[in-house]
A tleap script that builds the chain and sets N, CA, C and O, in Angstrom:
source leaprc.protein.ff14SB
mol = sequence {
  NMET LEU SER LEU ALA ILE LEU VAL ASP LYS
  ILE ILE ASP ILE TYR THR TRP ILE VAL ILE
  ALA SER ALA ILE MET SER TRP LEU VAL ALA
  PHE GLY VAL VAL ASN THR ARG ASN GLN PHE
  ILE ARG MET VAL VAL ASP PHE LEU TYR ARG
  VAL THR GLU PRO ALA LEU ARG PRO ILE ARG
  ARG ILE MET PRO ASN LEU GLY GLY VAL ASP
  ILE SER PRO VAL ILE LEU LEU LEU LEU LEU
  PHE PHE LEU ARG SER LEU LEU ALA GLU TYR
  VAL PHE ALA ASN LEU LEU CARG
}
set mol.1.N position { 4.937 -11.930 22.787 }
set mol.1.CA position { 4.824 -12.222 21.374 }
set mol.1.C position { 3.562 -11.608 20.784 }
set mol.1.O position { 3.548 -11.201 19.623 }
set mol.2.N position { 2.513 -11.543 21.579 }
set mol.2.CA position { 1.258 -10.964 21.113 }
set mol.2.C position { 1.427 -9.475 20.818 }
set mol.2.O position { 0.851 -8.965 19.857 }
set mol.3.N position { 2.199 -8.787 21.623 }
set mol.3.CA position { 2.438 -7.352 21.390 }
set mol.3.C position { 3.152 -7.109 20.069 }
set mol.3.O position { 2.843 -6.151 19.360 }
set mol.4.N position { 4.095 -7.963 19.742 }
set mol.4.CA position { 4.801 -7.828 18.470 }
set mol.4.C position { 3.860 -8.077 17.291 }
set mol.4.O position { 3.930 -7.382 16.277 }
set mol.5.N position { 2.992 -9.059 17.428 }
set mol.5.CA position { 2.025 -9.351 16.368 }
set mol.5.C position { 1.055 -8.184 16.181 }
set mol.5.O position { 0.698 -7.847 15.052 }
set mol.6.N position { 0.634 -7.574 17.272 }
set mol.6.CA position { -0.266 -6.421 17.180 }
set mol.6.C position { 0.449 -5.249 16.510 }
set mol.6.O position { -0.142 -4.548 15.690 }
set mol.7.N position { 1.718 -5.035 16.857 }
set mol.7.CA position { 2.492 -3.963 16.237 }
set mol.7.C position { 2.635 -4.181 14.729 }
set mol.7.O position { 2.442 -3.253 13.944 }
set mol.8.N position { 2.970 -5.399 14.332 }
set mol.8.CA position { 3.107 -5.706 12.904 }
set mol.8.C position { 1.766 -5.530 12.200 }
set mol.8.O position { 1.721 -5.023 11.079 }
set mol.9.N position { 0.681 -5.940 12.837 }
set mol.9.CA position { -0.649 -5.776 12.262 }
set mol.9.C position { -0.979 -4.296 12.054 }
set mol.9.O position { -1.540 -3.925 11.023 }
set mol.10.N position { -0.640 -3.464 13.014 }
set mol.10.CA position { -0.904 -2.024 12.881 }
set mol.10.C position { -0.040 -1.394 11.793 }
set mol.10.O position { -0.503 -0.509 11.073 }
set mol.11.N position { 1.203 -1.839 11.666 }
set mol.11.CA position { 2.076 -1.325 10.611 }
set mol.11.C position { 1.515 -1.698 9.242 }
set mol.11.O position { 1.509 -0.873 8.329 }
set mol.12.N position { 1.043 -2.935 9.097 }
set mol.12.CA position { 0.423 -3.356 7.837 }
set mol.12.C position { -0.831 -2.538 7.573 }
set mol.12.O position { -1.093 -2.152 6.434 }
set mol.13.N position { -1.606 -2.271 8.618 }
set mol.13.CA position { -2.825 -1.469 8.465 }
set mol.13.C position { -2.506 -0.050 8.000 }
set mol.13.O position { -3.164 0.467 7.097 }
set mol.14.N position { -1.515 0.574 8.603 }
set mol.14.CA position { -1.114 1.939 8.210 }
set mol.14.C position { -0.604 1.942 6.773 }
set mol.14.O position { -0.940 2.840 6.000 }
set mol.15.N position { 0.200 0.955 6.408 }
set mol.15.CA position { 0.736 0.895 5.042 }
set mol.15.C position { -0.384 0.663 4.027 }
set mol.15.O position { -0.322 1.168 2.906 }
set mol.16.N position { -1.402 -0.094 4.416 }
set mol.16.CA position { -2.560 -0.295 3.548 }
set mol.16.C position { -3.219 1.040 3.234 }
set mol.16.O position { -3.543 1.313 2.078 }
set mol.17.N position { -3.419 1.868 4.242 }
set mol.17.CA position { -4.038 3.178 4.024 }
set mol.17.C position { -3.143 4.093 3.209 }
set mol.17.O position { -3.639 4.916 2.440 }
set mol.18.N position { -1.826 3.962 3.364 }
set mol.18.CA position { -0.903 4.770 2.564 }
set mol.18.C position { -0.989 4.365 1.096 }
set mol.18.O position { -0.951 5.227 0.218 }
set mol.19.N position { -1.104 3.068 0.816 }
set mol.19.CA position { -1.239 2.602 -0.573 }
set mol.19.C position { -2.542 3.124 -1.179 }
set mol.19.O position { -2.563 3.553 -2.333 }
set mol.20.N position { -3.618 3.088 -0.410 }
set mol.20.CA position { -4.900 3.610 -0.890 }
set mol.20.C position { -4.798 5.112 -1.163 }
set mol.20.O position { -5.271 5.590 -2.194 }
set mol.21.N position { -4.186 5.849 -0.247 }
set mol.21.CA position { -4.024 7.295 -0.439 }
set mol.21.C position { -3.160 7.592 -1.653 }
set mol.21.O position { -3.425 8.547 -2.383 }
set mol.22.N position { -2.138 6.793 -1.876 }
set mol.22.CA position { -1.273 6.985 -3.034 }
set mol.22.C position { -2.031 6.755 -4.341 }
set mol.22.O position { -1.864 7.511 -5.299 }
set mol.23.N position { -2.855 5.719 -4.380 }
set mol.23.CA position { -3.641 5.450 -5.591 }
set mol.23.C position { -4.629 6.585 -5.862 }
set mol.23.O position { -4.773 7.030 -7.000 }
set mol.24.N position { -5.300 7.046 -4.822 }
set mol.24.CA position { -6.266 8.141 -4.991 }
set mol.24.C position { -5.551 9.417 -5.420 }
set mol.24.O position { -6.031 10.132 -6.299 }
set mol.25.N position { -4.408 9.706 -4.807 }
set mol.25.CA position { -3.666 10.911 -5.170 }
set mol.25.C position { -3.168 10.836 -6.611 }
set mol.25.O position { -3.163 11.845 -7.315 }
set mol.26.N position { -2.752 9.659 -7.054 }
set mol.26.CA position { -2.291 9.541 -8.443 }
set mol.26.C position { -3.445 9.780 -9.416 }
set mol.26.O position { -3.237 10.353 -10.486 }
set mol.27.N position { -4.655 9.352 -9.062 }
set mol.27.CA position { -5.827 9.626 -9.901 }
set mol.27.C position { -6.111 11.121 -9.935 }
set mol.27.O position { -6.388 11.679 -10.997 }
set mol.28.N position { -6.044 11.772 -8.773 }
set mol.28.CA position { -6.312 13.206 -8.702 }
set mol.28.C position { -5.303 14.003 -9.518 }
set mol.28.O position { -5.659 14.985 -10.169 }
set mol.29.N position { -4.053 13.582 -9.482 }
set mol.29.CA position { -3.022 14.259 -10.273 }
set mol.29.C position { -3.238 13.993 -11.758 }
set mol.29.O position { -3.121 14.906 -12.575 }
set mol.30.N position { -3.554 12.744 -12.114 }
set mol.30.CA position { -3.728 12.388 -13.524 }
set mol.30.C position { -4.909 13.121 -14.159 }
set mol.30.O position { -4.852 13.493 -15.331 }
set mol.31.N position { -5.975 13.330 -13.391 }
set mol.31.CA position { -7.154 14.006 -13.931 }
set mol.31.C position { -7.120 15.519 -13.735 }
set mol.31.O position { -8.074 16.214 -14.086 }
set mol.32.N position { -6.031 16.027 -13.181 }
set mol.32.CA position { -5.872 17.469 -13.037 }
set mol.32.C position { -6.735 18.085 -11.952 }
set mol.32.O position { -7.023 19.281 -12.001 }
set mol.33.N position { -7.151 17.301 -10.981 }
set mol.33.CA position { -7.986 17.827 -9.897 }
set mol.33.C position { -7.142 18.624 -8.913 }
set mol.33.O position { -7.584 19.653 -8.404 }
set mol.34.N position { -5.934 18.153 -8.646 }
set mol.34.CA position { -5.041 18.871 -7.734 }
set mol.34.C position { -3.907 19.491 -8.531 }
set mol.34.O position { -3.507 18.972 -9.573 }
set mol.35.N position { -3.405 20.582 -8.041 }
set mol.35.CA position { -2.340 21.326 -8.701 }
set mol.35.C position { -1.002 20.895 -8.101 }
set mol.35.O position { -0.723 21.183 -6.937 }
set mol.36.N position { -0.185 20.215 -8.879 }
set mol.36.CA position { 1.101 19.740 -8.364 }
set mol.36.C position { 2.131 20.855 -8.249 }
set mol.36.O position { 3.227 20.627 -7.736 }
set mol.37.N position { 1.804 22.049 -8.713 }
set mol.37.CA position { 2.715 23.180 -8.515 }
set mol.37.C position { 2.621 23.728 -7.092 }
set mol.37.O position { 3.489 24.482 -6.651 }
set mol.38.N position { 1.566 23.346 -6.382 }
set mol.38.CA position { 1.439 23.708 -4.974 }
set mol.38.C position { 2.479 22.908 -4.193 }
set mol.38.O position { 2.570 21.690 -4.347 }
set mol.39.N position { 3.260 23.586 -3.359 }
set mol.39.CA position { 4.368 22.941 -2.658 }
set mol.39.C position { 3.885 21.842 -1.721 }
set mol.39.O position { 4.504 20.780 -1.654 }
set mol.40.N position { 2.798 22.073 -1.000 }
set mol.40.CA position { 2.294 21.070 -0.065 }
set mol.40.C position { 1.839 19.811 -0.807 }
set mol.40.O position { 2.152 18.693 -0.397 }
set mol.41.N position { 1.098 20.004 -1.901 }
set mol.41.CA position { 0.627 18.865 -2.693 }
set mol.41.C position { 1.820 18.105 -3.267 }
set mol.41.O position { 1.830 16.874 -3.273 }
set mol.42.N position { 2.814 18.830 -3.743 }
set mol.42.CA position { 4.011 18.185 -4.289 }
set mol.42.C position { 4.727 17.367 -3.227 }
set mol.42.O position { 5.219 16.276 -3.514 }
set mol.43.N position { 4.791 17.887 -1.987 }
set mol.43.CA position { 5.426 17.145 -0.899 }
set mol.43.C position { 4.640 15.876 -0.567 }
set mol.43.O position { 5.233 14.824 -0.331 }
set mol.44.N position { 3.314 15.970 -0.548 }
set mol.44.CA position { 2.478 14.806 -0.255 }
set mol.44.C position { 2.631 13.755 -1.346 }
set mol.44.O position { 2.800 12.571 -1.053 }
set mol.45.N position { 2.574 14.181 -2.594 }
set mol.45.CA position { 2.723 13.246 -3.720 }
set mol.45.C position { 4.097 12.584 -3.678 }
set mol.45.O position { 4.209 11.376 -3.884 }
set mol.46.N position { 5.131 13.360 -3.417 }
set mol.46.CA position { 6.486 12.820 -3.353 }
set mol.46.C position { 6.625 11.824 -2.200 }
set mol.46.O position { 7.239 10.770 -2.368 }
set mol.47.N position { 6.062 12.143 -1.035 }
set mol.47.CA position { 6.118 11.236 0.107 }
set mol.47.C position { 5.419 9.916 -0.213 }
set mol.47.O position { 5.963 8.839 0.034 }
set mol.48.N position { 4.212 10.009 -0.762 }
set mol.48.CA position { 3.469 8.791 -1.080 }
set mol.48.C position { 4.200 7.963 -2.138 }
set mol.48.O position { 4.221 6.735 -2.062 }
set mol.49.N position { 4.789 8.627 -3.110 }
set mol.49.CA position { 5.543 7.909 -4.140 }
set mol.49.C position { 6.741 7.191 -3.534 }
set mol.49.O position { 6.975 6.017 -3.820 }
set mol.50.N position { 7.494 7.890 -2.704 }
set mol.50.CA position { 8.701 7.295 -2.107 }
set mol.50.C position { 8.380 6.141 -1.169 }
set mol.50.O position { 9.172 5.207 -1.050 }
set mol.51.N position { 7.237 6.190 -0.504 }
set mol.51.CA position { 6.883 5.138 0.444 }
set mol.51.C position { 6.305 3.911 -0.263 }
set mol.51.O position { 6.556 2.783 0.161 }
set mol.52.N position { 5.544 4.115 -1.322 }
set mol.52.CA position { 4.874 2.982 -1.965 }
set mol.52.C position { 5.631 2.414 -3.165 }
set mol.52.O position { 5.462 1.238 -3.486 }
set mol.53.N position { 6.439 3.198 -3.818 }
set mol.53.CA position { 7.098 2.732 -5.047 }
set mol.53.C position { 8.012 1.521 -4.836 }
set mol.53.O position { 8.026 0.646 -5.701 }
set mol.54.N position { 8.776 1.415 -3.742 }
set mol.54.CA position { 9.603 0.204 -3.577 }
set mol.54.C position { 8.784 -1.093 -3.522 }
set mol.54.O position { 9.283 -2.147 -3.916 }
set mol.55.N position { 7.563 -1.034 -3.052 }
set mol.55.CA position { 6.726 -2.229 -3.011 }
set mol.55.C position { 5.978 -2.436 -4.325 }
set mol.55.O position { 5.697 -3.573 -4.703 }
set mol.56.N position { 5.659 -1.360 -5.017 }
set mol.56.CA position { 4.903 -1.472 -6.262 }
set mol.56.C position { 5.775 -1.808 -7.468 }
set mol.56.O position { 5.298 -2.451 -8.403 }
set mol.57.N position { 7.021 -1.395 -7.469 }
set mol.57.CA position { 7.900 -1.596 -8.625 }
set mol.57.C position { 8.073 -3.073 -8.985 }
set mol.57.O position { 7.954 -3.411 -10.162 }
set mol.58.N position { 8.349 -3.971 -8.031 }
set mol.58.CA position { 8.482 -5.389 -8.415 }
set mol.58.C position { 7.176 -5.977 -8.956 }
set mol.58.O position { 7.201 -6.839 -9.835 }
set mol.59.N position { 6.053 -5.520 -8.443 }
set mol.59.CA position { 4.762 -6.002 -8.938 }
set mol.59.C position { 4.550 -5.531 -10.363 }
set mol.59.O position { 4.057 -6.291 -11.197 }
set mol.60.N position { 4.911 -4.294 -10.655 }
set mol.60.CA position { 4.766 -3.753 -12.009 }
set mol.60.C position { 5.655 -4.481 -13.010 }
set mol.60.O position { 5.292 -4.640 -14.176 }
set mol.61.N position { 6.835 -4.928 -12.542 }
set mol.61.CA position { 7.724 -5.668 -13.429 }
set mol.61.C position { 7.134 -7.014 -13.821 }
set mol.61.O position { 7.329 -7.475 -14.946 }
set mol.62.N position { 6.421 -7.640 -12.912 }
set mol.62.CA position { 5.848 -8.968 -13.147 }
set mol.62.C position { 4.558 -8.880 -13.959 }
set mol.62.O position { 4.300 -9.727 -14.814 }
set mol.63.N position { 3.756 -7.862 -13.691 }
set mol.63.CA position { 2.445 -7.743 -14.334 }
set mol.63.C position { 2.581 -7.419 -15.825 }
set mol.63.O position { 3.479 -6.674 -16.218 }
set mol.64.N position { 1.699 -7.973 -16.647 }
set mol.64.CA position { 1.716 -7.610 -18.068 }
set mol.64.C position { 1.175 -6.195 -18.269 }
set mol.64.O position { 0.471 -5.662 -17.412 }
set mol.65.N position { 1.506 -5.606 -19.390 }
set mol.65.CA position { 1.037 -4.262 -19.710 }
set mol.65.C position { -0.456 -4.317 -20.050 }
set mol.65.O position { -0.860 -5.007 -20.986 }
set mol.66.N position { -1.265 -3.587 -19.286 }
set mol.66.CA position { -2.711 -3.598 -19.491 }
set mol.66.C position { -3.207 -2.339 -20.177 }
set mol.66.O position { -4.376 -1.972 -20.061 }
set mol.67.N position { -2.317 -1.693 -20.883 }
set mol.67.CA position { -2.760 -0.473 -21.525 }
set mol.67.C position { -2.618 0.768 -20.657 }
set mol.67.O position { -1.413 0.992 -20.544 }
set mol.68.N position { -3.202 1.498 -20.122 }
set mol.68.CA position { -2.981 2.599 -19.174 }
set mol.68.C position { -3.492 2.276 -17.792 }
set mol.68.O position { -3.533 3.147 -16.924 }
set mol.69.N position { -3.886 1.021 -17.575 }
set mol.69.CA position { -4.459 0.651 -16.277 }
set mol.69.C position { -3.364 0.027 -15.415 }
set mol.69.O position { -2.714 -0.940 -15.813 }
set mol.70.N position { -3.176 0.591 -14.248 }
set mol.70.CA position { -2.174 0.086 -13.309 }
set mol.70.C position { -2.903 -0.585 -12.154 }
set mol.70.O position { -3.514 0.087 -11.323 }
set mol.71.N position { -2.838 -1.906 -12.106 }
set mol.71.CA position { -3.513 -2.629 -11.023 }
set mol.71.C position { -2.533 -3.084 -9.941 }
set mol.71.O position { -2.896 -3.869 -9.064 }
set mol.72.N position { -1.302 -2.596 -10.000 }
set mol.72.CA position { -0.323 -2.995 -8.997 }
set mol.72.C position { -0.735 -2.613 -7.570 }
set mol.72.O position { -0.439 -3.377 -6.652 }
set mol.73.N position { -1.409 -1.463 -7.328 }
set mol.73.CA position { -1.860 -1.207 -5.957 }
set mol.73.C position { -2.888 -2.236 -5.467 }
set mol.73.O position { -2.915 -2.577 -4.284 }
set mol.74.N position { -3.720 -2.719 -6.370 }
set mol.74.CA position { -4.704 -3.737 -5.981 }
set mol.74.C position { -3.996 -5.023 -5.598 }
set mol.74.O position { -4.354 -5.652 -4.602 }
set mol.75.N position { -2.999 -5.424 -6.370 }
set mol.75.CA position { -2.226 -6.625 -6.070 }
set mol.75.C position { -1.502 -6.459 -4.736 }
set mol.75.O position { -1.479 -7.383 -3.922 }
set mol.76.N position { -0.914 -5.293 -4.511 }
set mol.76.CA position { -0.227 -5.034 -3.238 }
set mol.76.C position { -1.198 -5.085 -2.073 }
set mol.76.O position { -0.870 -5.638 -1.023 }
set mol.77.N position { -2.388 -4.520 -2.236 }
set mol.77.CA position { -3.385 -4.577 -1.164 }
set mol.77.C position { -3.797 -6.015 -0.878 }
set mol.77.O position { -3.957 -6.391 0.283 }
set mol.78.N position { -3.970 -6.816 -1.908 }
set mol.78.CA position { -4.298 -8.224 -1.698 }
set mol.78.C position { -3.186 -8.947 -0.936 }
set mol.78.O position { -3.459 -9.768 -0.060 }
set mol.79.N position { -1.940 -8.640 -1.273 }
set mol.79.CA position { -0.818 -9.234 -0.551 }
set mol.79.C position { -0.783 -8.785 0.914 }
set mol.79.O position { -0.486 -9.583 1.803 }
set mol.80.N position { -1.081 -7.523 1.158 }
set mol.80.CA position { -1.112 -7.027 2.536 }
set mol.80.C position { -2.237 -7.681 3.339 }
set mol.80.O position { -2.052 -8.027 4.506 }
set mol.81.N position { -3.407 -7.850 2.709 }
set mol.81.CA position { -4.514 -8.532 3.392 }
set mol.81.C position { -4.151 -9.983 3.678 }
set mol.81.O position { -4.509 -10.517 4.728 }
set mol.82.N position { -3.444 -10.623 2.750 }
set mol.82.CA position { -3.009 -11.999 2.964 }
set mol.82.C position { -2.028 -12.077 4.128 }
set mol.82.O position { -2.119 -12.982 4.958 }
set mol.83.N position { -1.086 -11.127 4.193 }
set mol.83.CA position { -0.129 -11.110 5.303 }
set mol.83.C position { -0.824 -10.923 6.649 }
set mol.83.O position { -0.459 -11.562 7.636 }
set mol.84.N position { -1.824 -10.045 6.683 }
set mol.84.CA position { -2.568 -9.846 7.933 }
set mol.84.C position { -3.301 -11.106 8.342 }
set mol.84.O position { -3.338 -11.451 9.523 }
set mol.85.N position { -3.881 -11.792 7.383 }
set mol.85.CA position { -4.590 -13.033 7.670 }
set mol.85.C position { -3.624 -14.111 8.147 }
set mol.85.O position { -3.921 -14.849 9.087 }
set mol.86.N position { -2.478 -14.198 7.503 }
set mol.86.CA position { -1.464 -15.169 7.902 }
set mol.86.C position { -0.965 -14.883 9.314 }
set mol.86.O position { -0.769 -15.808 10.101 }
set mol.87.N position { -0.760 -13.632 9.633 }
set mol.87.CA position { -0.326 -13.238 10.970 }
set mol.87.C position { -1.379 -13.593 12.009 }
set mol.87.O position { -1.042 -14.081 13.087 }
set mol.88.N position { -2.643 -13.356 11.702 }
set mol.88.CA position { -3.727 -13.680 12.629 }
set mol.88.C position { -3.808 -15.197 12.861 }
set mol.88.O position { -4.012 -15.642 13.990 }
set mol.89.N position { -3.651 -15.976 11.804 }
set mol.89.CA position { -3.666 -17.431 11.962 }
set mol.89.C position { -2.518 -17.887 12.846 }
set mol.89.O position { -2.701 -18.756 13.699 }
set mol.90.N position { -1.354 -17.318 12.658 }
set mol.90.CA position { -0.185 -17.691 13.463 }
set mol.90.C position { -0.403 -17.351 14.938 }
set mol.90.O position { -0.089 -18.151 15.820 }
set mol.91.N position { -0.935 -16.175 15.193 }
set mol.91.CA position { -1.159 -15.748 16.575 }
set mol.91.C position { -2.214 -16.627 17.246 }
set mol.91.O position { -2.028 -17.067 18.380 }
set mol.92.N position { -3.311 -16.881 16.551 }
set mol.92.CA position { -4.369 -17.704 17.139 }
set mol.92.C position { -3.920 -19.142 17.340 }
set mol.92.O position { -4.312 -19.780 18.317 }
set mol.93.N position { -3.108 -19.658 16.434 }
set mol.93.CA position { -2.608 -21.024 16.590 }
set mol.93.C position { -1.703 -21.119 17.803 }
set mol.93.O position { -1.729 -22.123 18.516 }
set mol.94.N position { -0.903 -20.089 18.050 }
set mol.94.CA position { -0.024 -20.111 19.216 }
set mol.94.C position { -0.774 -19.843 20.513 }
set mol.94.O position { -0.347 -20.306 21.571 }
set mol.95.N position { -1.871 -19.113 20.460 }
set mol.95.CA position { -2.653 -18.858 21.675 }
set mol.95.C position { -3.413 -20.100 22.124 }
set mol.95.O position { -3.661 -20.284 23.316 }
set mol.96.N position { -3.782 -20.948 21.175 }
set mol.96.CA position { -4.554 -22.128 21.500 }
set mol.96.C position { -3.696 -23.266 22.045 }
set mol.96.O position { -4.244 -24.253 22.536 }
set mol.97.N position { -2.396 -23.163 21.975 }
set mol.97.CA position { -1.505 -24.214 22.483 }
set mol.97.C position { -1.521 -24.292 23.963 }
set mol.97.O position { -0.826 -25.124 24.545 }
savepdb mol mol.pdb
quit
């Protein structure tokens, strides 16, 4: 059971970094720092969008419109940190039995 918990923890950790990379890449695209006509950059942006958008879309639907500020990645990161903490509590509670 501990191996499964470690695997889930690592998956959450990797997804956390993907969400961070997606937010940074969206800023770079919005400010014109990277050229989206470059095929490699377009592939990276598309990959990050496809991986993070299913988790961000429901959060965006719930959140009120804040003008041009999108805080849905922050909310998603908080949820991921909460899941990791919950998983750690579950594992430690079962180890102490």
